Legacy VTK file of the C-alpha trace (Angstrom):
# vtk DataFile Version 3.0
C-alpha trace
ASCII
DATASET POLYDATA
POINTS 69 float
8.047 10.290 -32.774
7.454 7.353 -35.105
11.177 6.532 -35.206
11.373 6.690 -31.394
8.438 4.308 -31.049
9.988 1.960 -33.602
13.235 1.964 -31.621
11.376 1.153 -28.409
9.478 -1.706 -30.044
12.706 -3.137 -31.532
14.291 -3.022 -28.081
11.287 -4.847 -26.571
11.604 -7.519 -29.303
15.292 -8.000 -28.442
14.478 -8.383 -24.750
11.711 -10.907 -25.486
14.172 -13.038 -27.460
16.389 -13.505 -24.377
16.195 -16.693 -22.290
15.564 -15.333 -18.808
14.250 -18.562 -17.263
17.271 -18.821 -14.942
17.211 -15.150 -13.907
15.673 -14.452 -10.517
13.179 -11.561 -10.520
14.377 -8.387 -8.779
12.964 -4.999 -7.967
16.357 -3.239 -8.097
19.497 -3.860 -10.102
21.747 -3.233 -7.082
21.425 -4.509 -3.542
19.715 -2.089 -1.195
20.907 -1.440 2.325
19.183 0.424 5.105
21.217 3.611 5.472
18.980 5.215 8.074
19.847 5.535 11.713
18.450 2.997 14.188
14.917 3.782 15.325
15.474 4.599 18.978
12.974 6.455 21.159
14.038 9.837 22.479
12.296 12.725 24.233
10.037 14.792 22.015
9.289 18.489 22.009
6.899 19.497 24.823
3.400 20.252 23.531
3.473 23.830 24.814
6.751 24.542 23.015
5.446 23.017 19.772
2.307 25.178 19.931
4.178 28.454 20.643
4.342 29.526 16.961
0.755 28.423 16.244
-1.439 31.450 15.412
-4.599 29.979 16.982
-4.061 26.812 19.075
-7.172 25.146 20.501
-7.295 22.725 23.451
-3.628 21.725 23.129
-3.681 21.173 19.367
-3.149 23.099 16.127
-6.316 24.677 14.769
-6.654 24.629 10.991
-9.297 26.245 8.810
-12.227 24.130 7.771
-12.009 23.056 4.110
-15.501 24.520 3.692
-14.511 27.926 5.036
LINES 1 70
69 0 1 2 3 4 5 6 7 8 9 10 11 12 13 14 15 16 17 18 19 20 21 22 23 24 25 26 27 28 29 30 31 32 33 34 35 36 37 38 39 40 41 42 43 44 45 46 47 48 49 50 51 52 53 54 55 56 57 58 59 60 61 62 63 64 65 66 67 68
């Protein structure tokens, strides 16, 4: 582990010796593009249909156990 740490520290020293004053800061090394579909509204599942598989629905919502139960 000592040799690995030494290698890491040597690499950090090499990076610190570089003149990066003209380099613009980035968060990613490649340009990112939004690859998701457009956010367009569309009809959702009816509440009754969504609650069909629920074991114990209550007043139109899913009932979950209390964390203290």
